[in-house]
N, C-alpha and C positions, 0 to 999 in steps of 0.2 A: 709057317716056314715049312718048305719041303725040299728035299734034295733030289735032283734028277741027274741024268748023265750029262746034261748041259750046264749044270750048276745049281745053286740055291735059288729058289724062287720065293720072293717075298709075297705076303698077302696083297690082294688088290688094293686095299685101302690101308694107309699108314697114318699114324698120328704124328703130327709135328707139334712140339711143345717147347717153348723157350720162356724162361723166367730168369730172375737173378740167380737162382740156384739149380736150374735145369737147362741143359742144352740138348740139341738134337744133332746126331751124327748121320751123315749121308755117305754111302759108298757106291761107287760105280766101277764097272770093269769095261775097259776098251776092248771090244771083241772082234772088230773087223779089220782085216789086213788092208793097208792102203787108205785107211780112214783115220789119219793121225792128227786131224784138226778137231779138237773137242771144244764145245761151248757149254759152259755151265750157266743155267738160268735159275733165277729166283723170281717167280711171278706171284704177286700178292695183290688182292683187291684193295680198295680203299679201307683205311682203318679209322676208328673213331678218334684216336689221339695219336700224335706223332710218336714214333718209337724208333730208336736206332739199334740195329742188330750188327754184330760183328761176324764176319765170315772168315774162318781159318782153314788153312790146308794142314792136314795131319800127316805125320810120318808113318805111313803104312805101305808095305809092298805086297802084302797078302791080305785077303779079306779079313775084316774084323769079325771075331766070333761074338755074335750078338747075345748068345746064351750066357756069356761070362762078362759082357761089357759092363763097366761101371766107371764112375769118375776116376777112381784110383788106378784103373788098368787101361784106360783109353790111350790110344797112341798120342804121343806128345805133339803139340802144335809146332809147326816149322815156320809158318809165315801167316801173317794177317793179310788176307787178300783185299778186304775192303770193309768199310762201314756202309751198311745199307739202311737208308732212311725210309721208313714206312710212313705214309701220311694219308691225306684226304684224296689223293689221286691213285689210280691203279699203277702198279709198278711191274716192269719186266726188266730187272737188272740182269746183265749177262757179261760174261768174261770169256775170252778165247784162251784155250790152254793147249799145249802140245800133249799128245797122248799116243803111245805106240801100242800095238796089239798086245793084249794081256796085261796092260797097266792096270793097277788098282788105284783109283783116285778117291781119297777119303777127305771129307770136309766136316767142319763143325760150325753150326749156326748157334750163336750165343748172344746174350745181351751185351751191348757195348759197355765198356768200362765207364764211359761218360754218361750213361743213362742213370738218372736219379733212382735211388733205392725204392723198390716197390712199384716203379712206373712201367716196368717191362713185363708184359704178360701176353704172349702171342700163342695161339693154339688154333690148329685146323686139322681136318682129316684130308689127306691127299688121296684123291680117288685115282685109280689106275688109268683111266682114260681122259681125265681132265688136265689141262695145262695151267690152271690157276684155281685156287692157290696151289703152288707146286714148286718143288726144287727138282730139276731134271737136267740131263746131259744130252746133247746132240753131237753125233759124230759126223764129220764131213770128209770128203775125199781130199787127199793131199795132191792129187793131179790137177 
């Protein structure tokens, strides 16, 4: 992580890890004026075994401080957006969201509560330029 005048820049490659006891938090900032239609994507290649992940919206209006982030201090969940079922086919799940300039959008990817204990174990490195496997946000014009 490094801080610039434009904001905090994450490393090019990020680890995504989800198990029964570990979740991954993603945060995005809507930065473009007039681009208030956001679309959240979760793109995953085929998996060896079916797994259901839960995607939650977290209550955060400012960026989460990742240097102090832990389960006990993470922003609270405000809504479950969807269960995302990973399986033998590639997946490009997406959901449209409203976003205004400078909005901070924070999400948590976790194992579904319906997933049998020990059966949820997903891990990948998200490369800066790849769109799969990845969780990413696209902003589109409101006009």
